[in-house]
BAKOLNU-136995 format. One record per residue (C-alpha): y negated, z negated, x; residue in three letters. Coordinates in pm, whole numbers, padded with zeros to 5 digits, always signed. Example, Ala and Ser with C-alpha at 12.3 -4.5 7.8 and 13.67 -1.06 7.14 Angstrom:
<pts>
+00450-00780+01230ALA;+00106-00714+01367SER;
</pts>
This chain:
<pts>
+00000+00000+00000MET;-00350+00084+00123MET;-00576-00195+00241ASN;-00863-00307+00016ASN;-00728-00124-00287THR;-00743-00201-00656ILE;-00536-00069-00944ASN;-00769+00151-01145TYR;-00606+00252-01475LYS;-00262+00290-01323GLY;-00356+00429-00980VAL;-00409+00247-00651GLU;-00758+00337-00523LEU;-00982+00221-00244LYS;-01235-00022-00385GLY;-01538+00196-00309ASN;-01378+00502-00472ASN;-01276+00311-00784ALA;-01639+00210-00831LYS;-01745+00574-00876TYR;-01436+00738-01026LEU;-01528+00648-01382LYS;-01836+00869-01344TYR;-01637+01163-01201MET;-01512+01346-01510ASP;-01310+01607-01322MET;-01134+01351-01103VAL;-01073+01118-01395ASP;-00919+01405-01593GLU;-00672+01464-01310TYR;-00599+01090-01303ARG;-00525+01089-01677GLU;-00292+01389-01647GLU;-00106+01241-01351LEU;-00074+00898-01515VAL;+00058+01067-01829SER;+00313+01255-01621LEU;+00405+00928-01450SER;+00504+00793-01792LYS;+00713+01104-01847SER;+00888+01032-01519TRP;+00967+00681-01645ASP;+01125+00825-01959ASN;+01322+01082-01763LEU;+01447+00815-01523ALA;+01569+00613-01820LEU;+01746+00912-01975LEU;+01900+01016-01646SER;+02101+00691-01639HIS;+02346+00883-01855PHE;+02406+01110-01560GLY;+02386+00840-01291ASN;+02099+01009-01111SER;+01828+00752-01178SER;+01794+00659-00813THR;+01700+01014-00718ASN;+01459+01050-01011ILE;+01292+00722-00924ASN;+01252+00838-00567GLU;+01076+01154-00689THR;+00856+00950-00923LYS;+00760+00707-00647ASN;+00679+00991-00407ASN;+00454+01156-00662PHE;+00293+00820-00741SER;+00204+00758-00376LYS;+00072+01110-00342LEU;-00136+01063-00658THR;-00318+00768-00497SER;-00379+00970-00181THR;-00501+01269-00381LEU;-00741+01077-00607LEU;-00884+00884-00313ASN;-00957+01212-00136HIS;-01096+01375-00448LEU;-01331+01086-00526SER;-01442+01056-00161SER;-01516+01428-00133GLU;-01699+01444-00466VAL;-01911+01148-00357LEU;-01977+01306-00016ASP;-02070+01639-00177LYS;-02317+01466-00408THR;-02473+01271-00121ILE;-02494+01586+00095ARG;-02676+01770-00180GLU;-02908+01476-00245MET;-02987+01446+00125LYS;-03054+01818+00147PHE;-03297+01811-00145LYS;-03478+01496-00031ALA;-03507+01634+00322GLN;-03629+01976+00211ILE;-03882+01832-00035SER;-04062+01648+00245ILE;-04009+01915+00513ASP;-04139+02204+00299ILE;-04444+01993+00216LEU;-04505+01917+00583ILE;-04476+02287+00674ARG;-04737+02366+00411ASN;-04971+02090+00522LEU;-04944+02207+00882PHE;-05102+02536+00767GLU;-05381+02337+00601ARG;-05470+02168+00929THR;-05520+02516+01076ALA;-05729+02621+00775ASP;-05985+02345+00811ILE;-06004+02407+01184GLY;-06080+02775+01133PHE;-06309+02750+00830LEU;-06523+02481+00997SER;-06614+02743+01261THR;-06709+03006+01001ASP;-07030+03172+01111GLN;-07169+03215+00759ASP;-07136+02842+00695ILE;-07300+02759+01027LYS;-07589+02996+00959ASN;-07643+02840+00621PHE;-07663+02489+00769LEU;-07898+02598+01047VAL;-08137+02816+00850HIS;-08154+02648+00509ASN;-08306+02308+00551THR;-08541+02321+00253ASN;-08363+02285-00078LYS;-08670+02363-00284TYR;-08704+02735-00224THR;-08572+03039-00407GLN;-08409+03158-00086GLU;-08216+02834-00058TYR;-08072+02874-00410VAL;-07968+03230-00328GLN;-07804+03121-00002GLU;-07618+02844-00183VAL;-07479+03103-00424GLU;-07370+03319-00130LYS;-07181+03029+00026ILE;-07035+02931-00309LYS;-06917+03289-00359ASN;-06765+03277-00012ARG;-06582+02960-00109PHE;-06459+03136-00424LYS;-06333+03424-00214GLU;-06155+03175+00011TYR;-05977+02993-00274THR;-05884+03323-00435GLN;-05691+03402-00117LYS;-05583+03052-00020TYR;-05507+02941-00374SER;-05363+02609-00253VAL;-05718+02468-00274TYR;-05899+02377-00594TYR;-06233+02273-00442ASP;-06441+02309-00126ILE;-06728+02071-00051VAL;-07000+02120+00211LEU;-07221+01820+00292MET;-07495+01755+00539ASP;-07465+01479+00798THR;-07606+01225+00549HIS;-07350+01296+00279GLY;-07578+01505+00063ASN;-07365+01763-00117ILE;-07510+02105-00039LEU;-07242+02331-00187VAL;-06947+02241-00406GLN;-06716+02497-00559LEU;-06641+02282-00865ASP;-06911+02378-01116GLU;-06837+02070-01329ASN;-06912+01818-01057SER;-07247+01641-01087ASP;-07211+01432-00769VAL;-07510+01487-00544GLU;-07435+01250-00259LYS;-07120+01109-00107SER;-07081+00774+00062LYS;-06718+00837+00148ASP;-06599+00685+00473GLU;-06461+01015+00597ILE;-06816+01147+00652ILE;-06898+00893+00918ASN;-06551+00927+01064TYR;-06580+01307+01085ALA;-06920+01290+01254LEU;-06794+01055+01523ASN;-06443+01180+01594CYS;-06315+01458+01811ASN;-05991+01537+01625GLU;-05851+01877+01536GLU;-05834+01779+01168TYR;-05882+01479+00940ILE;-05626+01436+00663GLU;-05685+01177+00391THR;-05495+01094+00075PHE;-05699+00852-00128LYS;-05984+00829-00374TYR;-06282+01044-00264HIS;-06614+00986-00431ASP;-06715+01355-00420PHE;-06419+01439-00652ILE;-06440+01128-00871PRO;-06216+01248-01155LYS;-05908+01221-00935ARG;-05761+00882-00853LYS;-05610+01016-00534LYS;-05652+01351-00367SER;-05536+01515-00045LEU;-05838+01637+00150VAL;-05882+01806+00490TYR;-06214+01745+00661THR;-06397+01841+00980LEU;-06756+01854+01099PRO;-06928+02192+01124VAL;-07083+02207+01469LYS;-07354+02418+01626SER;-07277+02705+01862ASP;-07515+02590+02133ASP;-07431+02365+02424GLU;-07514+02051+02229SER;-07224+02121+01988ASN;-07393+01881+01751LYS;-07266+01826+01396PRO;-07453+02031+01136LEU;-07259+01910+00835GLY;-06919+01811+00702VAL;-06671+02046+00533LEU;-06383+01933+00310SER;-06095+02137+00166LEU;-05932+01982-00143CYS;-05560+02060-00162PHE;-05362+02113-00485ARG;-05114+01840-00397PHE;-04954+01780-00737GLN;-04949+02151-00807ASP;-04776+02218-00474GLU;-04521+01942-00530MET;-04436+02085-00872LYS;-04355+02420-00709ALA;-04138+02250-00444ILE;-03958+02031-00695PHE;-03901+02318-00941ASP;-03722+02513-00668ASN;-03494+02221-00585LEU;-03423+02012-00891LYS;-03132+02052-01128SER;-03180+01984-01496GLU;-02806+01929-01545ARG;-02780+01601-01360ASN;-03113+01450-01473LYS;-03215+01396-01109GLU;-03569+01301-01017CYS;-03726+01405-00687LEU;-04020+01208-00553THR;-04245+01172-00251ILE;-04307+00812-00144LEU;-04580+00675+00076ASP;-04502+00423+00349LYS;-04515+00139+00094GLU;-04257+00307-00129GLY;-04514+00402-00392VAL;-04446+00727-00578VAL;-04723+00978-00502ILE;-04542+01282-00647ALA;-04262+01306-00903SER;-04059+01593-01045SER;-04061+01410-01381ASP;-04353+01179-01452HIS;-04184+01048-01767TYR;-03872+00960-01572HIS;-04037+00805-01265ILE;-04413+00772-01302ALA;-04676+00809-01031LEU;-04766+00473-00883GLY;-04417+00329-00935THR;-04296+00126-00638LYS;-03937+00206-00545LEU;-03683+00057-00309THR;-03596+00295-00026TYR;-03405+00292+00300ASN;-03413+00591+00535ILE;-03131+00456+00754THR;-02862+00445+00482GLN;-02661+00746+00369GLU;-02723+00643+00011TYR;-02809+00345-00206GLN;-02725+00225-00554ILE;-03049+00116-00717VAL;-03155+00009-01063SER;-03461+00149-01234HIS;-03561+00113-01597GLY;-03232-00054-01685GLY;-03025+00229-01540ARG;-02815+00261-01224ASP;-02890+00544-00983TYR;-02765+00696-00662LEU;-03063+00723-00430ALA;-03134+00889-00094ARG;-03446+00877+00121SER;-03543+01100+00415CYS;-03826+01108+00664LYS;-03961+01445+00774THR;-03830+01639+01071ASN;-04185+01750+01135GLY;-04309+02101+01206TYR;-04443+02215+01543GLN;-04531+01859+01636GLY;-04700+01782+01303TYR;-04554+01496+01097TYR;-04829+01435+00845GLY;-04874+01091+00700GLN;-04589+00843+00676GLN;-04434+00992+00364TRP;-04070+01022+00257TYR;-03863+01253+00043GLY;-03671+01049-00213HIS;-03420+01150-00480ILE;-03259+00947-00757MET;-02971+01064-00977VAL;-02842+00861-01273PRO;-02488+00745-01197MET;-02348+00889-01520ASP;-02480+01237-01428TYR;-02437+01226-01050ALA;-02095+01388-01029PHE;-02105+01677-01274LEU;-01871+01959-01185GLU;-02035+02280-01069ASP;-01989+02591-01278GLU;-01707+02799-01130ASP;-01821+03155-01064ASN;-01592+03211-00767LEU;-01357+03504-00777ASN;-01084+03339-00573ILE;-00746+03206-00673ASN;-00586+02870-00603ALA;-00328+03012-00362HIS;-00602+03152-00138THR;-00789+02824-00150LEU;-00477+02633-00051LEU;-00420+02874+00238ALA;-00781+02825+00346ILE;-00723+02451+00340LEU;-00426+02481+00576GLN;-00589+02720+00823GLU;-00961+02658+00785GLY;-01196+02442+00984ASP;-01347+02119+00862GLY;-01046+01979+00677PHE;-00875+01658+00779SER;-00503+01652+00864ASP;-00445+01395+00589GLU;-00600+01629+00333LEU;-00391+01923+00455LYS;-00078+01711+00414GLU;-00128+01652+00040ILE;-00024+01999-00089PRO;+00248+02021+00177LEU;+00394+01690+00064ASN;+00364+01788-00302ALA;+00553+02109-00225ASN;+00816+01917-00030LYS;+00870+01677-00322ILE;+00902+01970-00561GLN;+01150+02155-00338VAL;+01365+01842-00316ASN;+01341+01799-00691LEU;+01440+02161-00755ASN;+01743+02109-00530ARG;+01830+01790-00718LEU;+01817+01971-01053VAL;+02008+02272-00920TRP;+02279+02050-00777ASN;+02283+01847-01097GLY;+02364+02158-01294ASN;+02640+02246-01049ILE;+02786+01897-01081THR;+02777+01899-01461LYS;+02966+02224-01479ASN;+03296+02033-01491ALA;+03177+01794-01764SER;+03268+01807-02131ASP;+03057+02053-02327ASN;+02837+01805-02517ASN;+02748+01603-02209ASN;+02698+01925-02010LYS;+02447+02057-02260ASN;+02261+01728-02267PHE;+02253+01711-01889SER;+02133+02070-01861ARG;+01848+02004-02104ALA;+01755+01682-01923LEU;+01760+01845-01581LEU;+01550+02135-01706ASN;+01295+01888-01839GLU;+01294+01705-01505ILE;+01229+02037-01328SER;+00950+02131-01569ALA;+00785+01791-01530THR;+00799+01825-01152GLY;+00643+02172-01173GLU;+00362+02042-01397LYS;+00296+01760-01152THR;+00282+01996-00857LYS;+00053+02236-01045GLN;-00197+01955-01104ILE;-00184+01868-00736PHE;-00237+02231-00637ASP;-00521+02284-00883LEU;-00703+01966-00787SER;-00666+02033-00415ILE;-00787+02392-00467ALA;-01094+02262-00651ASN;-01151+02006-00378LEU;-01126+02279-00113THR;-01380+02487-00303LYS;-01613+02188-00321THR;-01594+02136+00054ILE;-01631+02496+00167ILE;-01920+02600-00059LEU;-02123+02312+00085ASN;-02461+02397-00068ASN;-02463+02759+00051THR;-02690+02874-00231SER;-02928+02584-00162LEU;-02954+02687+00203VAL;-03017+03049+00098ALA;-03287+02923-00140SER;-03454+02734+00143LEU;-03438+03040+00369MET;-03612+03270+00124VAL;-03859+03002+00012ASP;-03973+02949+00371ILE;-04012+03326+00412MET;-04213+03369+00091ASP;-04440+03079+00180ARG;-04494+03206+00532ASN;-04574+03563+00425LEU;-04805+03431+00154TYR;-05021+03301+00437GLU;-05013+03645+00604ARG;-05141+03811+00289ALA;-05418+03550+00275ASN;-05513+03589+00641ASP;-05567+03963+00640CYS;-05781+03953+00323ARG;-05993+03661+00441TRP;-06052+03805+00786TRP;-06153+04134+00624ALA;-06450+03943+00481LEU;-06578+03851+00830THR;-06947+03936+00825SER;-06954+04080+01175GLU;-06679+04327+01094PHE;-06871+04454+00794LYS;-07200+04469+00981THR;-07066+04660+01280ILE;-06853+04908+01085LEU;-07130+04986+00836SER;-07388+05038+01112SER;-07228+05371+01213HIS;-07222+05236+01566GLU;-06872+05095+01558GLY;-06772+05308+01853ASP;-07051+05160+02064ASP;-06897+04984+02366ALA;-07080+04656+02305SER;-06977+04654+01940ASN;-06617+04722+02031GLN;-06627+04434+02275ILE;-06770+04205+02008ARG;-06509+04312+01756LEU;-06237+04244+02011SER;-06383+03901+02092GLU;-06371+03797+01727VAL;-06018+03928+01691LEU;-05908+03752+02008GLN;-06053+03423+01885TYR;-05871+03453+01552ILE;-05545+03555+01720ASN;-05568+03258+01958SER;-05558+03028+01654LEU;-05296+03223+01458TYR;-05016+03300+01702THR;-04772+03444+01446VAL;-04931+03784+01513TYR;-04875+04001+01821THR;-05193+04194+01753ASN;-05487+04223+01515LEU;-05682+04547+01495PHE;-05989+04678+01314VAL;-06020+05046+01221TYR;-06298+05257+01072ASP;-06301+05456+00749ALA;-06126+05744+00921ASN;-05840+05526+01038GLY;-05946+05520+01402VAL;-05869+05188+01572ILE;-06196+05035+01700MET;-06075+04707+01852ALA;-05763+04501+01915VAL;-05696+04134+01983SER;-05415+04194+02234ASN;-05553+04305+02571GLU;-05218+04454+02668SER;-05243+04695+02375GLU;-05601+04814+02424LYS;-05470+05169+02474GLU;-05447+05174+02093LEU;-05829+05185+02071ILE;-05928+05533+01962GLY;-05584+05610+01818LYS;-05557+05746+01466GLN;-05354+05557+01207LEU;-05127+05741+00963ASP;-05301+05916+00677THR;-05102+05703+00434ASP;-05260+05385+00576VAL;-05608+05537+00552VAL;-05550+05654+00194ALA;-05423+05312+00081LYS;-05714+05137+00252THR;-05972+05359+00083MET;-05796+05305-00250HIS;-05843+04925-00240ILE;-06097+04828-00504GLN;-06103+04451-00479ASP;-06130+04197-00197SER;-05815+04031-00333ASN;-05606+04345-00283ASP;-05399+04427+00021TYR;-05094+04632+00112PHE;-04800+04589+00345VAL;-04613+04845+00550SER;-04241+04899+00486PRO;-04017+04705+00722PHE;-03973+04991+00970ASN;-03994+05055+01339ARG;-04355+05103+01450THR;-04534+05180+01775LYS;-04773+04902+01682LEU;-04487+04655+01744TYR;-04324+04793+02056ASN;-04119+05038+01843SER;-03938+04751+01668GLU;-03919+04658+01299HIS;-04195+04453+01140THR;-04441+04414+00855TYR;-04809+04500+00904ILE;-05054+04355+00652TYR;-05367+04558+00573TYR;-05693+04481+00391ALA;-06011+04682+00343ALA;-06345+04590+00501ILE;-06618+04662+00249LYS;-06996+04675+00255ASP;-07079+04601-00107GLU;-06843+04843-00287GLN;-06810+05094-00004LYS;-06503+05081+00219CYS;-06617+05100+00582VAL;-06278+05038+00741GLY;-05994+04794+00746GLY;-05802+04528+00934ILE;-05434+04529+01023GLY;-05238+04224+01133VAL;-04906+04281+01309VAL;-04660+04008+01218PHE;-04434+03894+01501ASP;-04125+03938+01284SER;-03867+03918+01561LYS;-03979+03573+01671VAL;-04098+03428+01341GLU;-03807+03537+01120PHE;-03561+03410+01379GLN;-03740+03073+01379ALA;-03731+03062+00997MET;-03357+03124+00995LEU;-03278+02868+01262GLU;-03495+02605+01096GLU;-03331+02667+00758SER;-02968+02645+00870ILE;-02843+02284+00881PRO;-02728+02182+01227GLY;-02797+02526+01369PHE;-02682+02574+01729GLU;-02707+02901+01915LYS;-02357+02857+02053SER;-02215+02866+01701LYS;-02444+03107+01519ASN;-02176+03372+01474SER;-01981+03127+01256GLU;-02273+02983+01062VAL;-02558+03228+01030PHE;-02834+03356+00807GLY;-02953+03703+00717VAL;-03265+03843+00551TYR;-03200+04185+00397ALA;-03371+04441+00176ASN;-03252+04571-00159LYS;-03086+04861+00026ASP;-02888+04604+00233LYS;-03075+04687+00556SER;-03110+04381+00778ILE;-03460+04239+00826ILE;-03353+03951+01048ALA;-03037+03765+01139THR;-02927+03473+01352SER;-02593+03645+01419ASN;-02608+03827+01755PRO;-02338+04069+01640ASN;-02566+04209+01369LEU;-02868+04427+01437LYS;-03202+04456+01258VAL;-03218+04780+01061GLY;-02840+04813+01022ASP;-02680+04801+00679ALA;-02510+04476+00582LEU;-02160+04558+00460LYS;-02140+04342+00151LEU;-02061+04393-00216SER;-02340+04511-00447ASP;-02293+04182-00633THR;-02512+04009-00376PHE;-02795+04260-00423PHE;-02800+04294-00801ASN;-02980+03963-00850LEU;-03315+03929-01024SER;-03606+03748-00864ASN;-03521+03381-00815GLY;-03151+03422-00899GLN;-02882+03272-00677THR;-02514+03345-00628HIS;-02237+03195-00417SER;-01895+03333-00340GLU;-01607+03307-00096ILE;-01548+03643+00069ILE;-01370+03809+00358VAL;-01629+03947+00600TYR;-01548+04081+00946ASP;-01188+03968+00886ASN;-01300+03609+00834LYS;-01337+03395+00526TYR;-01695+03285+00464TYR;-01867+03087+00194ALA;-02177+03294+00122VAL;-02484+03190-00073GLY;-02763+03432-00162VAL;-03100+03415-00332LYS;-03339+03693-00425CYS;-03700+03620-00336SER;-03930+03512-00616GLN;-04263+03495-00431GLY;-04496+03202-00396TYR;-04801+03137-00609ARG;-04961+03480-00668GLU;-04784+03639-00370TYR;-04530+03891-00506LYS;-04566+03738-00853THR;-04905+03843-00992SER;-05044+04060-00711ASP;-04951+04426-00665SER;-04700+04373-00383TYR;-04333+04429-00464GLU;-04064+04379-00202ASN;-03742+04201-00294ASP;-03582+04022-00002VAL;-03237+03866-00013TYR;-03161+03558+00192ALA;-02791+03519+00267LEU;-02629+03217+00427PHE;-02281+03259+00579PHE;-02067+02952+00647SER;-01742+03021+00832TYR;-01423+02892+00671ILE;-01123+03045+00842SER;-00965+03356+00983SER;-00909+03632+00730GLY;-00541+03652+00824ASN;-00427+03374+00597LEU;-00067+03295+00523ASN;-00115+03300+00147ILE;+00190+03177-00041GLU;+00272+03414-00321LYS;+00393+03228-00622ARG;+00752+03328-00680ARG;+00810+03491-01014GLU;+01048+03276-01212VAL;+01331+03462-01385PHE;+01519+03271-01649THR;+01794+03370-01886GLU;+01817+03290-02254ALA;+02129+03086-02341PRO;+02425+03306-02429ALA;+02505+03314-02800LEU;+02878+03360-02751ASN;+02987+03064-02542ASN;+03353+03174-02546ASP;+03296+03476-02325ASN;+03027+03365-02084THR;+02984+03295-01716ALA;+02750+03048-01545GLU;+02576+03186-01241LEU;+02409+02990-00962ALA;+02109+03199-00851THR;+01876+03192-00553PHE;+01628+03409-00369PHE;+01638+03572-00028ILE;+01298+03731+00020GLY;+01220+03911-00305GLY;+01582+03970-00397LYS;+01735+03772-00684TRP;+02095+03688-00601LEU;+02372+03482-00753GLY;+02733+03373-00736VAL;+02967+03236-00999TYR;+02902+02865-01040ILE;+03269+02787-00973GLU;+03221+02917-00617ASP;+02929+02682-00539VAL;+02955+02335-00396ILE;+02595+02224-00344GLU;+02257+02320-00196ALA;+02124+02122+00101VAL;+01794+02129+00287SER;+01764+02367+00579VAL;+01642+02066+00778ASP;+02007+01968+00813LYS;+02092+02288+01001LEU;+02210+02240+01358ASP;+02081+02565+01509ILE;+02303+02736+01763THR;+02142+02804+02099LEU;+02405+03037+02243THR;+02406+03319+01990MET;+02184+03627+01996ASP;+01885+03586+01760ASN;+01991+03898+01572THR;+02338+03760+01502HIS;+02404+03650+01144HIS;+02560+03319+01253PHE;+02274+03066+01275LYS;+02444+02733+01326GLY;+02632+02466+01143THR;+02571+02192+00890VAL;+02786+01881+00842ILE;+02910+01852+00485TYR;+03181+01605+00372ASN;+03249+01533+00739ASN;+03321+01901+00803LYS;+03128+02150+01014ALA;+03020+02436+00788VAL;+02921+02772+00940ALA;+02575+02883+00821VAL;+02497+03255+00805ILE;+02193+03474+00746ASP;+02280+03773+00524ILE;+01937+03941+00515ARG;+02052+04249+00709ASN;+02345+04301+00472TYR;+02135+04311+00156ILE;+01842+04520+00287ASP;+01594+04234+00269GLU;+01358+04096+00533GLN;+01201+03776+00399PRO;+00860+03683+00537LYS;+00881+03319+00437GLN;+01090+03057+00616ASP;+01427+02961+00474TYR;+01422+02631+00283GLU;+01777+02589+00152GLU;+02140+02628+00248ILE;+02374+02714-00042VAL;+02724+02591+00036ILE;+02998+02797-00128ILE;+03375+02773-00133LYS;+03601+02989+00077ASP;+03750+03225-00186TYR;+04109+03150-00080ASP;+04070+02796+00053ASN;+03898+02528-00156ASP;+03884+02296+00144GLU;+03682+02545+00354SER;+03311+02617+00303TYR;+03046+02875+00401ILE;+02669+02812+00414GLY;+02414+03083+00318ILE;+02047+03059+00419LEU;+01816+03118+00119VAL;+01441+03100+00066ASN;+01449+02918-00266SER;+01675+02821-00552LEU;+01667+02993-00890GLY;+01789+02925-01238ASP;+02152+02860-01337ILE;+02191+03084-01641PRO;+02485+03126-01873GLU;+02528+03498-01949VAL;+02765+03705-02157ASN;+03037+03868-01949GLN;+02952+04202-02108SER;+02624+04209-01917ARG;+02793+04183-01574ILE;+02842+04538-01449LYS;+03042+04642-01141THR;+02875+04884-00899ILE;+03068+05189-00783ASP;+03157+05152-00413ASN;+03035+05506-00350LYS;+02672+05404-00404ILE;+02678+05066-00236LEU;+02552+05195+00101GLY;+02514+04909+00345ASN;+02472+04650+00070CYS;+02838+04570+00106THR;+02808+04213-00017LEU;+02676+04306-00362ILE;+02942+04442-00595THR;+02798+04375-00942SER;+02473+04316-01129ILE;+02359+04145-01447VAL;+02181+04386-01676THR;+01860+04245-01825PRO;+01820+04169-02193LEU;+01636+04424-02400GLU;+01342+04199-02481ASN;+01261+04080-02126VAL;+00942+04194-01958SER;+01051+04178-01593TYR;+01241+04450-01410ASN;+01423+04233-01157LYS;+01799+04270-01142LEU;+02019+03973-01075LEU;+02266+04092-00810SER;+02594+03906-00764LEU;+02741+03842-00420LEU;+03109+03899-00365ASP;+03232+03581-00192VAL;+03550+03753-00075LYS;+03359+04033+00096LYS;+03112+03785+00240LEU;+03394+03605+00419LYS;+03571+03925+00527GLU;+03259+04088+00672HIS;+03065+03794+00810LEU;+03305+03507+00875VAL;+03631+03664+00987GLU;+03501+03981+01153GLU;
</pts>
């Protein structure tokens, strides 16, 4: 008996597992079925006393009972582990995606605080009581509107002077004229790259707490003195809703939250479930906790951020809580894979414990022994009186059927457990991969449009002196400054209305200056009507990216309504997409990325990026259309054979982020696929043997009982009078002196006699692929005291057939199948086409024993 176990409704379980099993419907259903079958075993053991075989039946029952405890302990442990893994993944991603986003915001405030238009406004507009001042305020406010139309993660921008007087505020409904917020004094006296505050701010008084990014705006001269203070107000709750909506499941009533360092909820996926301001218990060092909230028990998991490029934000935590009674719901099964394949994967795949692999093997071993017991029982009862024989046959058949039902439940439960382990959140990982991509490229679309509004670009290109050397230098200086802050681009370039490149940010690519862009780029640029529009190149090879594949984002530079040129930003796809993939894949290691890898692909299956070194960008991914027929935001997971290996594959079709690819004009479906290696594709999948049974003969006066068995796929039999017993092949004493091709394979001791064991495969034209499991011991046809053993793969039924159905085969057509001299013709109403062939015991001895 296992240590620290309790009896839970008839099954011995580890104490921790028993605590959760009542919430695991699938596992509890298996428990109920197995306990019910255990009662059937009790009844069968009682009935079998009439045949004096109760000891054997009890042994089978006890073996299944022990295996039931092992099975249910594994099932409950794995279901718990799967739930905790998924909870950890969601809690971790909720905080990490937020931190990635906020990292971009720290760059935004750093760049916008150096905006020349804002600086000029602060320097040249010191008198608020002039018409020019009002006009300049409107210009800055319009610039702020343009900014938030691109970077829609902000709902307000506030510009103050060094005394806290609010000069420009995007929010038209705000009537605050002066701020006394502490961040003003802090900003004026610090030398930090950004200031991030989550608290009440008096210049946005309608919000109890808000996330704001602040920096001083400083002069360009040597004094570098503060001219004012700029604050960007982030849509924190709006952003968290988008993150939570991508992660949460409605089925299990889970609630995702972000906690501050005190454990106070600052964001919640369901405010009615867990309200903002609620203080929760959390522990980032434990794998999970059981907590109570609102009179209900929950599983809970907390995670701190992994950070992003050295940025960790404030001391916040991702936290998830799932009600105990919904925590272990079974996933919907959309996998096109059968139980036999899953069981083969279990035996040969990675990541499965030896103890788990032993469960189906032991269940099969118990069933094989039981089948032998029943088969031998029928042989033994052949000599009994007719009434007792019929009763015994019916009882033994019921014992066999009960054993088969028990094994089927074991196989099905283990197959489901295997599926649970190997899928391992593949679709969630794929969702993370494509979400990171959409969010990243959203920023790229913003960047090109915002930089197109740079005043100096417009001024120089509209002056008709863009090709002047000094203007080209100035354009390049601005581009170089921008590119130094935004390193995800290999190059930024400005071109005129004719598509001629005027300046570049990358000195090593200055030979591009003066080159003409494709007419298609020029036409699309001139067609842009609005400062919020942009276009993106197809993901193709381009000379603008060292003849490799990438996206280039374009926006028009306009003077009033006239297009005077455009800006192109060359995304460093090779580096950035690789980083996205590696950061998305749990536990990614370069040494193993051919076994666990990610792929971004287009609708036409062409590869955009991959972490698998054996795949190349631009090549077609050889996968079923099923993975590419998804709508935006849809996911799919499946177990497939790819490159002669079994993989669990999850996929998600991109759905965009905010207005990017949702309400703007850009359409480009990308599919993120996550491959998790399971096993080699060359599995030894056990094919379930077709069971052939015979209806009882109606005329019992002219019938014969036949003991049947299988060698390979051939159904064979002998008259029951010629059979002694079947024994396990484990009892075979293999000969070491004979040639491997010889039919004599060794001996087995039976009734204190050495019995020769032979392999007749070559004499019946059959080459079985499976190992032999049984030895059928038959009588010598002319000596009842002498026996012969035949190796067989499995035992069959023992039917009673009418003699009229046994037909002798003409010797002229026997060929080399010399041991088969007759067959049993099938009944008219049977659906199978297998023939039961009868071995001639006399010929068997003459050809194989006495030759």
